[in-house]
DSSP file (Angstrom, degrees, kcal/mol; ACC not computed):
  #  RESIDUE AA STRUCTURE BP1 BP2  ACC     N-H-->O    O-->H-N    N-H-->O    O-->H-N    TCO  KAPPA ALPHA  PHI   PSI    X-CA   Y-CA   Z-CA
    1    1 A X     >        0   0    0      0, 0.0     4,-2.1     0, 0.0     5,-0.1   0.000 360.0 360.0 360.0 -36.7  -10.5  134.4  -33.8
    2    2 A X  H  >  +     0   0    0      1,-0.2     4,-2.2     2,-0.2     5,-0.1   0.861 360.0  54.1 -68.6 -33.1   -9.9  133.7  -30.1
    3    3 A X  H  > S+     0   0    0      2,-0.2     4,-1.8     1,-0.2    -1,-0.2   0.905 108.7  48.7 -65.4 -39.8   -6.2  133.2  -30.8
    4    4 A X  H  > S+     0   0    0      2,-0.2     4,-1.8     1,-0.2    -2,-0.2   0.892 110.5  50.9 -66.3 -38.9   -6.0  136.6  -32.4
    5    5 A X  H  X S+     0   0    0     -4,-2.1     4,-1.6     1,-0.2    -2,-0.2   0.886 108.1  53.0 -65.1 -38.2   -7.8  138.1  -29.5
    6    6 A X  H  X S+     0   0    0     -4,-2.2     4,-1.5     1,-0.2    -1,-0.2   0.870 106.3  53.1 -64.0 -36.4   -5.4  136.5  -27.1
    7    7 A X  H  X S+     0   0    0     -4,-1.8     4,-2.0     1,-0.2    -1,-0.2   0.883 106.1  53.3 -65.8 -37.5   -2.5  138.0  -29.0
    8    8 A X  H  X S+     0   0    0     -4,-1.8     4,-2.7     1,-0.2    -1,-0.2   0.838 103.4  57.5 -66.8 -31.0   -4.1  141.4  -28.7
    9    9 A X  H  X S+     0   0    0     -4,-1.6     4,-2.2     2,-0.2    -1,-0.2   0.889 106.2  49.3 -64.5 -37.1   -4.2  140.8  -24.9
   10   10 A X  H  X S+     0   0    0     -4,-1.5     4,-1.1     2,-0.2    -2,-0.2   0.910 111.7  49.0 -65.8 -41.6   -0.5  140.3  -24.9
   11   11 A X  H  X S+     0   0    0     -4,-2.0     4,-0.8     1,-0.2     3,-0.4   0.913 112.1  47.9 -64.7 -42.7    0.0  143.5  -26.9
   12   12 A X  H >X S+     0   0    0     -4,-2.7     4,-1.6     1,-0.2     3,-0.8   0.878 106.3  57.5 -66.2 -37.3   -2.2  145.5  -24.6
   13   13 A X  H 3X S+     0   0    0     -4,-2.2     4,-2.6     1,-0.3    -1,-0.2   0.781  96.7  64.3 -65.8 -24.1   -0.4  144.1  -21.5
   14   14 A X  H 3X>S+     0   0    0     -4,-1.1     5,-1.6    -3,-0.4     4,-0.6   0.862 103.9  46.7 -65.6 -33.3    2.8  145.5  -23.0
   15   15 A X  H <<5S+     0   0    0     -4,-0.8    -2,-0.2    -3,-0.8    -1,-0.2   0.866 112.3  49.8 -73.6 -36.3    1.3  149.0  -22.6
   16   16 A X  H  <5S+     0   0    0     -4,-1.6    -2,-0.2     1,-0.2    -1,-0.2   0.929 120.2  34.8 -67.5 -44.9    0.2  148.2  -19.0
   17   17 A X  H  <5S-     0   0    0     -4,-2.6    -1,-0.2     2,-0.1    -2,-0.2   0.468 104.3-127.2 -90.5  -1.7    3.6  146.8  -17.9
   18   18 A X  T  <5 +     0   0    0     -4,-0.6     2,-0.5     1,-0.2    -3,-0.2   0.885  61.4 140.9  56.0  42.6    5.6  149.3  -20.1
   19   19 A X    >>< -     0   0    0     -5,-1.6     4,-0.8    -6,-0.2     3,-0.6  -0.958  38.2-167.3-116.9 112.7    7.6  146.4  -21.7
   20   20 A X  H 3> S+     0   0    0     -2,-0.5     4,-1.7     1,-0.2     3,-0.2   0.781  85.5  66.4 -69.8 -26.0    8.2  146.8  -25.4
   21   21 A X  H 3> S+     0   0    0      1,-0.2     4,-2.2     2,-0.2    -1,-0.2   0.848  95.1  56.9 -66.4 -32.2    9.3  143.2  -25.7
   22   22 A X  H <> S+     0   0    0     -3,-0.6     4,-2.6     1,-0.2    -1,-0.2   0.863 104.0  53.8 -65.4 -33.9    5.8  142.0  -24.9
   23   23 A X  H  X S+     0   0    0     -4,-0.8     4,-2.5    -3,-0.2    -2,-0.2   0.922 109.3  47.2 -65.4 -42.7    4.5  144.0  -27.8
   24   24 A X  H  X S+     0   0    0     -4,-1.7     4,-2.3     2,-0.2    -2,-0.2   0.896 112.6  49.3 -66.0 -39.0    7.0  142.3  -30.2
   25   25 A X  H  X S+     0   0    0     -4,-2.2     4,-2.5     2,-0.2    -2,-0.2   0.925 112.2  48.9 -63.7 -44.5    6.1  138.9  -28.8
   26   26 A X  H  X S+     0   0    0     -4,-2.6     4,-2.5     1,-0.2    -2,-0.2   0.897 111.4  48.8 -63.0 -41.5    2.4  139.7  -29.3
   27   27 A X  H  X S+     0   0    0     -4,-2.5     4,-2.5     2,-0.2     5,-0.2   0.904 111.4  49.3 -66.5 -40.4    2.8  140.9  -32.8
   28   28 A X  H  X S+     0   0    0     -4,-2.3     4,-2.2     1,-0.2    -2,-0.2   0.923 113.2  46.8 -63.7 -43.3    4.8  137.9  -33.7
   29   29 A X  H  X S+     0   0    0     -4,-2.5     4,-2.7     2,-0.2     5,-0.2   0.900 111.1  53.2 -63.4 -40.2    2.2  135.6  -32.2
   30   30 A X  H  X S+     0   0    0     -4,-2.5     4,-2.2     1,-0.2    -2,-0.2   0.944 112.5  42.2 -61.0 -49.7   -0.6  137.6  -34.0
   31   31 A X  H  X S+     0   0    0     -4,-2.5     4,-2.3     2,-0.2    -1,-0.2   0.849 113.8  52.7 -69.8 -32.5    1.0  137.2  -37.5
   32   32 A X  H  X S+     0   0    0     -4,-2.2     4,-2.5    -5,-0.2    -1,-0.2   0.927 111.3  46.3 -66.0 -43.8    1.9  133.6  -36.8
   33   33 A X  H  X S+     0   0    0     -4,-2.7     4,-2.2     1,-0.2    -2,-0.2   0.873 112.3  52.2 -65.2 -36.3   -1.7  132.8  -35.9
   34   34 A X  H  X S+     0   0    0     -4,-2.2     4,-2.1    -5,-0.2    -2,-0.2   0.930 111.5  44.8 -64.7 -46.2   -2.9  134.8  -38.9
   35   35 A X  H  X S+     0   0    0     -4,-2.3     4,-2.4     2,-0.2     5,-0.2   0.911 113.8  49.8 -66.0 -42.9   -0.7  132.8  -41.3
   36   36 A X  H  X S+     0   0    0     -4,-2.5     4,-2.6     1,-0.2    -1,-0.2   0.895 110.7  50.8 -63.3 -39.6   -1.6  129.5  -39.8
   37   37 A X  H  X S+     0   0    0     -4,-2.2     4,-2.2     2,-0.2    -2,-0.2   0.899 110.6  48.2 -64.7 -40.9   -5.3  130.4  -40.0
   38   38 A X  H  X S+     0   0    0     -4,-2.1     4,-1.5     2,-0.2    -2,-0.2   0.912 113.4  47.4 -66.4 -42.2   -5.0  131.3  -43.7
   39   39 A X  H  X S+     0   0    0     -4,-2.4     4,-0.5     1,-0.2    -2,-0.2   0.917 112.4  50.1 -64.8 -42.5   -3.1  128.1  -44.5
   40   40 A X  H >< S+     0   0    0     -4,-2.6     3,-0.8     1,-0.2     6,-0.2   0.900 111.3  48.7 -62.1 -41.2   -5.7  126.0  -42.5
   41   41 A X  H 3< S+     0   0    0     -4,-2.2     6,-0.5     1,-0.2    -1,-0.2   0.795 114.0  46.1 -70.1 -27.7   -8.6  127.6  -44.3
   42   42 A X  H 3< S+     0   0    0     -4,-1.5     2,-0.4    -5,-0.1    -1,-0.2   0.359  98.0  83.3-101.3   6.3   -7.1  127.1  -47.8
   43   43 A X  S X< S+     0   0    0     -3,-0.8     3,-0.9    -4,-0.5    -4,-0.0  -0.855  92.4   6.1-112.6 148.7   -5.9  123.5  -47.5
   44   44 A X  T 3  S-     0   0    0     -2,-0.4    -1,-0.2     1,-0.2    -2,-0.1   0.687 108.3 -85.1  64.2  24.0   -7.8  120.2  -48.0
   45   45 A X  T >  S+     0   0    0     -3,-0.2     3,-0.6     1,-0.1    -1,-0.2   0.863  73.0 160.7  51.1  45.2  -11.0  121.9  -49.2
   46   46 A X  T <  S+     0   0    0     -3,-0.9    -1,-0.1    -6,-0.2    -2,-0.1   0.864  71.6  32.5 -66.9 -39.0  -12.3  122.4  -45.7
   47   47 A X  T 3  S+     0   0    0     -6,-0.5     2,-0.8     1,-0.0    -1,-0.2   0.274  93.8  98.7-107.5  11.4  -14.9  125.1  -46.4
   48   48 A X    <         0   0    0     -3,-0.6    -1,-0.0     1,-0.2     0, 0.0  -0.851 360.0 360.0-101.7 103.7  -16.0  123.9  -49.9
   49   49 A X              0   0    0     -2,-0.8    -1,-0.2     0, 0.0    -2,-0.0   0.361 360.0 360.0-129.6 360.0  -19.2  121.9  -49.6
């Protein structure tokens, strides 16, 4: 969750600095963190006890 929040900070900073490239970087990081989190949660029976 903190990684996703950090990605939103990058996206918000794109609005502050008026740089569209920061928004794309933030969105790519956001979706990468999301996919990695889903894969982590669904492998190796981590949350099944």
